[in-house]
C-alpha positions as CSV (number, residue, x, y, z in Angstrom):
1,M,31.2,-53.5,-71.6
2,K,34.5,-51.8,-71.0
3,R,33.8,-49.5,-74.0
4,F,30.5,-48.5,-72.5
5,F,32.1,-47.4,-69.2
6,L,34.9,-45.6,-71.1
7,I,32.4,-43.6,-73.1
8,I,30.5,-42.7,-69.9
9,G,33.7,-41.5,-68.2
10,V,34.7,-39.3,-71.2
11,C,31.3,-37.7,-71.2
12,F,31.4,-37.0,-67.5
13,L,34.8,-35.4,-67.8
14,C,33.7,-33.2,-70.7
15,A,30.6,-32.0,-68.7
16,S,32.8,-31.2,-65.7
17,C,35.2,-29.1,-67.8
18,Q,32.3,-27.2,-69.4
19,K,30.7,-26.4,-66.1
20,Q,34.0,-25.2,-64.6
21,T,34.5,-22.9,-67.6
22,T,31.0,-21.5,-67.3
23,D,31.2,-20.9,-63.5
24,T,34.7,-19.1,-63.6
25,P,34.0,-15.3,-63.1
26,A,35.7,-12.8,-65.5
27,E,38.9,-11.3,-64.3
28,T,38.4,-7.9,-62.6
29,I,40.9,-5.1,-61.6
30,P,40.8,-4.8,-57.8
31,R,40.3,-1.3,-56.4
32,K,42.8,-0.4,-53.7
33,T,43.4,2.2,-51.0
34,I,45.7,5.1,-51.7
35,T,47.0,7.8,-49.4
36,L,46.7,11.4,-50.5
37,G,49.9,13.2,-49.3
38,A,52.1,10.2,-50.0
39,D,54.1,9.7,-53.2
40,E,51.5,7.5,-54.8
41,K,48.7,9.2,-56.8
42,P,45.5,7.9,-58.4
43,T,46.2,7.2,-62.1
44,G,44.2,5.8,-64.9
45,E,40.5,5.5,-65.3
46,N,39.8,3.4,-62.2
47,L,39.4,5.3,-58.9
48,P,40.4,3.8,-55.6
49,E,37.7,2.5,-53.3
50,S,39.2,4.6,-50.5
51,I,41.8,7.2,-49.9
52,K,43.7,8.4,-46.9
53,V,44.2,12.2,-46.7
54,R,47.1,13.2,-44.4
55,V,46.9,16.8,-43.1
56,Q,48.8,19.0,-40.7
57,I,46.9,21.0,-38.2
58,S,47.7,23.0,-35.1
59,R,44.2,23.1,-33.4
60,R,41.3,20.7,-33.3
61,E,39.2,23.4,-34.9
62,D,41.4,23.3,-38.0
63,L,39.9,19.9,-38.9
64,R,36.6,20.6,-40.7
65,V,35.2,17.0,-41.0
66,K,34.2,14.2,-38.7
67,T,33.4,10.5,-39.1
68,G,30.4,9.9,-41.3
69,D,30.5,13.3,-43.2
70,K,29.6,13.2,-46.9
71,L,32.1,14.9,-49.0
72,K,32.0,16.4,-52.5
73,T,35.0,17.1,-54.6
74,G,36.4,20.4,-53.5
75,D,34.9,20.4,-50.0
76,V,37.3,21.7,-47.3
77,I,38.8,18.9,-45.2
78,A,41.2,21.0,-43.1
79,D,42.0,24.7,-43.0
80,R,44.4,26.6,-40.7
81,D,42.7,29.9,-41.4
82,K,43.7,31.6,-38.1
83,E,47.4,30.9,-38.6
84,R,47.1,32.0,-42.2
85,A,45.4,35.3,-41.1
86,A,48.2,35.9,-38.6
87,L,50.8,35.3,-41.3
88,L,48.9,37.7,-43.7
89,S,48.9,40.3,-40.9
90,Q,52.7,39.8,-40.4
91,K,53.3,40.1,-44.1
92,K,51.3,43.4,-44.3
93,Q,53.3,44.8,-41.4
94,A,56.6,43.7,-43.1
95,E,55.5,45.3,-46.4
96,L,54.7,48.6,-44.7
97,S,58.1,48.5,-42.9
98,L,59.7,47.7,-46.2
99,E,58.0,50.7,-47.9
100,R,59.1,53.1,-45.1
101,L,62.7,51.9,-45.3
102,K,62.8,52.4,-49.1
103,N,61.4,55.9,-48.7
104,L,64.0,56.6,-46.0
105,M,66.7,55.3,-48.4
106,L,65.6,57.9,-50.9
107,L,65.8,60.7,-48.3
108,K,69.3,59.6,-47.3
109,A,70.3,59.7,-51.0
110,E,69.1,63.3,-51.2
111,E,71.2,64.2,-48.1
112,L,74.3,62.8,-49.7
113,N,73.8,65.2,-52.7
114,K,73.3,68.2,-50.5
115,P,75.5,71.2,-51.5
116,I,78.3,72.2,-49.1
117,M,77.4,75.9,-48.7
118,P,75.5,78.5,-50.7
119,D,77.5,80.9,-52.8
120,T,78.6,84.1,-51.1
121,S,79.5,87.6,-52.3
122,F,82.2,90.0,-51.1
123,A,80.7,92.9,-53.2
124,E,79.9,95.0,-50.2
125,F,83.5,94.8,-48.9
126,E,84.9,95.5,-52.4
127,A,82.6,98.6,-52.7
128,N,83.8,99.9,-49.3
129,I,87.4,99.4,-50.5
130,R,86.7,101.4,-53.7
131,R,85.2,104.2,-51.7
132,A,88.1,104.3,-49.3
133,S,90.5,104.3,-52.3
134,V,88.8,107.3,-53.8
135,L,89.1,109.2,-50.4
136,V,92.8,108.3,-50.2
137,A,93.3,109.5,-53.8
138,A,91.4,112.7,-53.0
139,A,93.4,113.3,-49.8
140,K,96.7,112.8,-51.7
141,R,95.7,115.4,-54.3
142,N,94.8,117.8,-51.5
143,V,98.2,117.3,-49.9
144,K,100.0,117.9,-53.2
145,L,98.0,121.0,-54.0
146,Q,98.7,122.4,-50.6
147,E,102.4,121.7,-50.9
148,S,102.4,123.4,-54.3
149,R,100.5,126.3,-52.8
150,I,103.1,126.8,-50.1
151,E,105.9,126.6,-52.7
152,E,104.2,129.3,-54.8
153,I,103.7,131.6,-51.8
154,E,107.4,131.3,-50.9
155,R,108.3,132.3,-54.4
156,L,106.0,135.3,-54.5
157,P,108.0,138.6,-54.5
158,F,105.9,140.2,-51.8
159,P,107.7,142.8,-49.7
160,G,107.3,142.2,-46.1
161,D,107.2,139.3,-43.8
162,M,105.3,136.2,-45.3
163,S,106.0,133.9,-42.4
164,I,102.5,134.2,-40.9
165,I,100.9,133.2,-44.2
166,T,103.4,130.4,-44.6
167,Q,102.7,129.1,-41.1
168,H,99.0,129.2,-41.8
169,E,99.3,127.2,-45.0
170,T,101.8,124.9,-43.4
171,A,99.3,124.2,-40.6
172,R,96.6,123.5,-43.2
173,L,99.1,121.1,-45.0
174,E,99.5,119.2,-41.8
175,L,95.7,119.0,-41.4
176,L,95.4,117.6,-44.9
177,K,98.2,115.1,-44.3
178,G,96.2,114.0,-41.2
179,E,93.2,113.5,-43.4
180,L,95.3,111.5,-45.9
181,L,96.6,109.3,-43.1
182,E,93.1,108.7,-41.8
183,A,91.9,107.8,-45.3
184,E,94.8,105.4,-45.8
185,S,94.0,103.8,-42.4
186,N,90.4,103.5,-43.4
187,L,91.4,101.9,-46.7
188,A,93.7,99.4,-44.9
189,L,90.8,98.6,-42.5
190,E,88.4,97.9,-45.4
191,R,91.0,95.7,-47.0
192,A,91.5,93.9,-43.8
193,K,87.7,93.4,-43.4
194,L,87.7,91.8,-46.9
195,E,90.6,89.5,-46.0
196,T,88.9,88.6,-42.7
197,A,85.6,87.8,-44.5
198,K,87.4,85.6,-47.0
199,A,89.3,83.8,-44.3
200,N,86.1,83.3,-42.3
201,R,84.4,82.0,-45.4
202,S,87.2,79.6,-46.1
203,Y,87.1,78.4,-42.5
204,A,83.4,78.0,-42.7
205,E,83.6,76.0,-45.9
206,Q,86.3,73.8,-44.5
207,K,84.3,73.2,-41.4
208,D,81.1,72.6,-43.3
209,A,82.9,70.3,-45.7
210,L,84.2,68.3,-42.7
211,E,80.8,68.2,-41.1
212,I,79.2,67.1,-44.3
213,Q,81.9,64.4,-44.8
214,K,81.2,63.1,-41.3
215,A,77.5,63.2,-42.1
216,K,78.1,61.3,-45.3
217,I,80.0,58.7,-43.5
218,T,77.1,58.4,-40.9
219,I,74.5,58.4,-43.7
220,G,76.5,55.7,-45.6
221,E,76.6,53.6,-42.5
222,Q,72.9,54.2,-42.0
223,R,72.2,53.2,-45.7
224,V,74.1,50.0,-45.2
225,S,72.0,49.2,-42.1
226,I,68.8,50.2,-44.0
227,E,69.8,48.0,-47.0
228,T,70.5,45.1,-44.6
229,N,67.0,45.6,-43.0
230,I,65.4,45.8,-46.5
231,T,67.1,42.5,-47.5
232,Q,65.9,40.9,-44.2
233,L,62.4,42.1,-44.7
234,E,62.3,40.9,-48.3
235,A,63.5,37.5,-47.2
236,Q,60.9,37.6,-44.4
237,I,58.1,38.4,-46.9
238,T,59.3,35.6,-49.2
239,S,59.3,33.2,-46.2
240,L,55.8,34.3,-45.1
241,N,54.5,33.8,-48.7
242,G,55.8,30.3,-48.6
243,Q,54.2,29.6,-45.2
244,I,50.9,31.1,-46.3
245,V,50.9,28.9,-49.4
246,S,51.7,25.8,-47.2
247,L,48.6,26.7,-45.0
248,S,46.2,26.6,-47.9
249,A,43.0,24.8,-47.3
250,V,43.1,21.0,-47.9
251,R,40.1,20.0,-50.1
252,A,38.5,16.7,-51.0
253,P,39.8,15.2,-54.3
254,F,36.7,13.0,-54.8
255,N,33.2,12.5,-53.6
256,G,33.0,10.2,-50.7
257,T,32.3,9.5,-47.0
258,V,34.6,10.1,-44.1
259,K,35.2,6.6,-42.7
260,K,37.8,7.1,-40.0
261,I,39.9,9.8,-38.5
262,S,43.3,8.8,-37.1
263,W,45.5,11.1,-35.0
264,E,49.0,10.0,-35.9
265,G,51.1,12.2,-33.6
266,Q,52.5,15.7,-33.0
267,T,55.7,17.4,-34.0
268,N,56.2,20.7,-32.2
269,D,53.0,22.6,-32.9
270,E,51.9,20.5,-35.8
271,I,49.4,17.6,-35.4
272,T,49.3,14.9,-38.1
273,V,45.9,13.6,-38.9
274,V,44.9,10.9,-41.4
275,I,41.4,11.0,-42.8
276,S,40.2,7.8,-44.4
277,V,37.5,8.4,-47.0
278,D,35.5,5.8,-48.9
279,V,35.3,7.0,-52.5
280,D,31.8,7.0,-54.0
281,D,31.2,5.2,-57.3
282,S,29.5,8.4,-58.5
283,N,33.0,9.8,-59.2
284,S,33.3,7.4,-62.1
285,S,29.9,8.3,-63.5
286,A,30.8,12.0,-63.2
287,K,33.7,11.3,-65.6
């Protein structure tokens, strides 16, 4: 009798173990919620059952979805297009200003290489001196010839009084000497004109060189200022490019449905919004 009850107990235990083994479900990998914009990213073949997309907006209109919206991969969730357009306009203005400054820099470089003064010629003065020298030489010859003429007259053995002739020739000699003196004075005047022209030219060159030196100093200071402005504009354009990239449209990473929109808070002009999206199973089949 004891053996009978023992056999029945063993059979009952075996049946219970077999039923428990049959009813235990297979182990499954649970799907979880991830937050897009946080450090954690979806990995592996299994998609999350939901995601949270955190975006920064400045206006209510920047949010392009509402609760219940069906999303496809690549659909725009948020887009700060007006801010991006304003930044693109600022960038264009900065680029135009940069181009103008670079052209101005080239003009300043040309001014630095500007010659001091054009070459000058004293040929006219030198020609006048040569003509005056010829007249002086001619006047000297006339004076010597007249002196020789008087000496010859005095040596002539003419009978009678030669004083009248001598006085006449002497008067002519004085006239020729006067012409010589006038020619020499004119030569001295032409030489003085040449020296004055050279002195004026030298003064003008020194004055022009001083003015150009001052202009070069001014232009150099202007170039430094322009280079500073160019550097600032280039930095501004780089910054604007970074801001424009940061304002790119946020797109849906998976197919899904907008489940909830949470307004987390505001920092300065930026509003943080978290969009909860239930991911569709169709994403898996699409793979």
